[in-house]
C-alpha positions as a printed Julia matrix, in Angstrom:
258×3 Matrix{Float64}:
  31.57  -13.97  -10.41
  33.02  -13.91  -13.76
  32.15  -17.6   -14.4
  28.64  -16.68  -13.38
  28.27  -13.84  -15.69
  29.72  -16.13  -18.38
  27.11  -18.62  -17.93
  24.31  -15.76  -18.02
  25.59  -14.72  -21.37
  25.69  -18.27  -22.64
  22.02  -18.7   -21.89
  20.89  -15.21  -23.3
  18.71  -16.93  -25.47
  16.26  -17.99  -22.65
  15.75  -14.14  -22.17
  13.75  -13.68  -25.23
  11.82  -16.97  -24.5
  10.92  -15.48  -20.95
  10.19  -12.25  -22.62
   7.6   -13.61  -24.89
   6.32  -15.62  -22.11
   5.76  -12.49  -20.08
   4.0   -10.79  -22.77
   1.64  -13.75  -23.66
   0.78  -13.85  -19.94
   0.01   -9.98  -19.67
  -2.14   -9.88  -22.63
  -3.58  -13.37  -22.31
  -7.28  -12.39  -21.4
  -7.25   -8.83  -23.22
  -9.5    -8.35  -26.17
  -6.88   -5.69  -27.59
  -3.84   -7.51  -26.41
  -0.48   -5.8   -27.5
  -2.3    -2.88  -29.03
  -2.78   -1.46  -25.33
   1.09   -0.44  -25.59
  -0.17    1.93  -28.13
  -3.3     3.0   -26.96
  -2.24    3.76  -23.23
   0.08    6.7   -24.1
  -2.65    7.88  -26.58
  -5.27    8.03  -23.53
  -2.53    9.56  -21.51
  -2.12   12.61  -24.01
  -5.83   12.84  -24.25
  -6.63   12.87  -20.87
  -3.87   15.25  -19.86
  -4.98   17.53  -22.71
  -8.36   17.76  -21.74
  -8.07   18.34  -17.98
  -4.78   20.73  -18.21
  -6.92   22.75  -20.84
 -10.17   22.73  -18.69
  -8.3    23.62  -15.1
  -6.06   26.05  -16.97
  -2.9    24.74  -15.47
   0.49   26.3   -16.51
   2.27   23.18  -17.38
   3.83   22.36  -20.64
   1.97   19.32  -22.07
   4.75   17.88  -23.96
   7.15   18.26  -21.12
   4.97   16.36  -18.68
   3.9    13.71  -20.94
   7.57   12.78  -21.73
   8.35   12.47  -18.21
   5.26   10.56  -17.25
   5.84    7.91  -20.02
   9.64    7.51  -18.75
   8.5     7.19  -15.34
   5.99    4.53  -16.22
   8.74    2.42  -17.47
  10.57    2.25  -14.16
   7.46    1.97  -12.24
   6.1    -1.03  -14.3
   9.63   -2.72  -14.32
   9.69   -2.43  -10.5
   6.15   -3.57   -9.97
   7.03   -6.82  -12.06
  10.24   -7.29  -10.28
   8.97   -7.79   -6.99
   7.15  -11.05   -8.05
   9.94  -12.24  -10.8
  11.45  -14.74   -8.19
   8.64  -15.46   -5.73
   6.12  -15.54   -8.65
   8.18  -18.15  -10.45
   9.02  -20.5    -7.64
   8.62  -23.82   -9.77
  11.27  -22.54  -12.14
  13.5   -21.41   -9.5
  13.51  -24.57   -7.39
  13.17  -27.26  -10.08
  15.15  -25.94  -13.09
  18.87  -25.41  -13.51
  19.3   -21.82  -15.16
  20.62  -18.58  -14.23
  17.74  -16.95  -12.28
  19.0   -13.52  -12.88
  17.24  -14.04  -16.3
  13.85  -13.7   -14.63
  14.26  -10.14  -13.53
  15.83   -9.49  -16.83
  13.02  -10.7   -18.92
  10.65   -8.66  -16.8
  12.6    -5.68  -17.55
  12.72   -6.87  -21.28
   9.05   -7.28  -21.6
   8.43   -3.74  -20.07
  11.05   -2.23  -22.37
   9.42   -3.45  -25.42
   6.04   -2.03  -24.28
   8.05    1.35  -23.51
   9.42    1.58  -27.15
   5.99    1.26  -28.43
   4.82    3.96  -26.09
   7.83    6.17  -26.95
   6.87    5.9   -30.81
   3.31    7.13  -30.09
   5.1     9.9   -27.84
   7.36   10.49  -30.93
   4.58   11.13  -33.29
   2.92   13.24  -30.79
   5.94   15.5   -30.42
   6.15   15.68  -34.23
   2.54   17.05  -34.49
   3.44   19.71  -31.85
   6.65   20.52  -33.58
   9.29   19.57  -30.89
  12.67   20.49  -31.05
  14.35   17.17  -31.22
  17.79   18.88  -30.87
  19.49   16.08  -28.98
  17.7    13.26  -30.48
  21.01   11.37  -30.92
  21.71   11.12  -27.17
  18.37    8.93  -26.89
  19.93    5.62  -27.38
  22.33    6.42  -24.36
  19.53    7.77  -22.18
  17.31    4.48  -22.82
  20.34    2.44  -22.07
  20.95    4.07  -18.96
  17.33    3.99  -17.6
  17.4     0.29  -18.5
  20.5    -0.26  -16.53
  18.84    1.49  -13.74
  15.49   -0.61  -13.96
  17.68   -3.71  -14.33
  19.76   -2.94  -11.02
  16.58   -2.09   -9.16
  14.69   -5.15  -10.4
  17.52   -7.23   -9.2
  17.47   -5.6    -5.71
  13.76   -5.68   -5.28
  13.13   -9.19   -6.56
  15.93  -10.26   -4.11
  14.43   -8.51   -1.36
  11.0    -9.88   -1.89
  12.31  -13.51   -1.44
  13.58  -12.83    2.0
  11.33   -9.93    3.15
   7.76  -10.38    1.89
   6.81   -6.92    3.15
   9.18   -5.41    0.37
   5.76   -4.79   -1.78
   4.23   -2.58    0.87
   7.56   -0.74    1.52
   7.97   -0.01   -2.16
   4.46    1.49   -2.68
   5.75    4.09   -0.1
   9.16    4.11   -1.71
   7.75    4.74   -5.27
   5.51    7.38   -4.02
   8.32    9.54   -2.48
  10.48    8.74   -5.32
   7.82   10.02   -7.69
   7.58   13.32   -6.09
  11.4    13.57   -5.67
  11.92   13.24   -9.44
  11.08   16.02  -11.89
   7.86   14.49  -13.47
   5.42   17.12  -12.64
   7.77   19.89  -12.26
  10.92   21.4   -13.72
  14.36   20.57  -11.81
  14.96   24.54  -11.24
  11.95   24.65   -8.84
  13.93   22.41   -6.51
  16.7    25.02   -6.29
  14.31   27.57   -4.92
  13.17   27.54   -1.37
  13.79   23.94   -0.52
  16.1    22.57    2.27
  19.63   21.49    1.38
  18.84   17.95    2.17
  16.07   17.82   -0.51
  18.41   19.34   -2.97
  21.0    16.79   -2.32
  18.55   13.95   -2.56
  17.45   15.35   -5.88
  20.89   15.25   -7.31
  21.49   11.88   -6.23
  18.24   10.41   -7.58
  19.24    8.99  -10.91
  15.75    9.75  -12.39
  16.32   13.47  -11.86
  18.85   13.37  -14.61
  17.28   10.66  -16.71
  14.03   12.6   -17.22
  15.79   15.83  -17.56
  17.89   14.21  -20.33
  14.83   13.03  -22.06
  13.26   16.53  -22.06
  16.57   17.94  -23.24
  16.91   15.19  -26.14
  13.08   15.7   -27.21
  12.13   19.24  -26.25
  15.03   21.84  -25.17
  18.61   20.65  -25.51
  19.74   24.1   -24.28
  18.03   23.59  -20.82
  20.04   20.7   -19.65
  22.42   20.49  -16.69
  25.18   18.41  -17.81
  26.52   18.16  -14.17
  22.81   16.8   -13.08
  22.61   14.38  -16.12
  26.1    12.88  -15.37
  25.64   12.38  -11.68
  22.45   10.73  -12.46
  23.66    8.58  -15.2
  26.83    7.56  -12.73
  24.33    6.57   -9.92
  22.24    4.52  -12.34
  24.92    2.43  -13.53
  26.31    1.98   -9.87
  22.71    0.86   -9.02
  23.01   -1.64  -11.8
  26.36   -3.01  -10.59
  25.25   -3.22   -6.83
  22.11   -4.83   -8.15
  24.37   -7.71   -9.83
  26.54   -8.2    -6.61
  23.33   -8.53   -4.39
  21.72  -10.96   -6.89
  24.77  -13.12   -7.12
  25.16  -13.26   -3.45
  21.56  -14.13   -2.82
  20.78  -16.48   -5.5
  22.05  -19.8    -3.99
  19.66  -19.16   -1.09
  16.64  -18.68   -3.26
  15.48  -22.33   -3.28
  15.61  -22.62    0.69
  13.49  -19.4     0.98
  10.98  -20.38   -1.58
């Protein structure tokens, strides 16, 4: 295991090559190209501002948009990770390099897009005079979410090599995960009238604490539950370690399955 990790670190320059390749493929036929990473959050903010205003929904728009942009990072990572190994069969079977760099590069490309989207979000929050009281914690929050995305990407990418129904299963999982995460509601709502098992699942869901932490860092540092955030961060890093172990164990069989 240590030798495998050492080899991965030694070949880390390939990650940047693969990230650049992934970004070029994504925007290859696009007229606006990489500018979509800036335009998408602008459209998101504009559309939600319009419809929430027209429908008179009592939802705090900055809170909602912050959570949606963070959730999109996870969703894009897992969507791309499904095909990170299967979609690169020629590389996997004919080239000698650490295959783990494929899901890592997928997450890396999405992380770059996320940073641009987050920059647009920051400008918007400055306009609406957000608190930014816990902004110093942002690097820790982002690193933790990236670790979760990497762990899940390794698990999902590996699963899809052996079970091609993984893509269909993940569409259901992501829908359930979305509603179990405080994207369109506040965490306190889960504590009122929901069964105990829902509350337990909510607290074990790493995105619960991550989304709460983003909101606390940017909007309301007094409203954060340190217990929830700590639990979620611990689960996120545990998922990363489990992903490493699963990928390391399954990697020698990729060539046979593809």
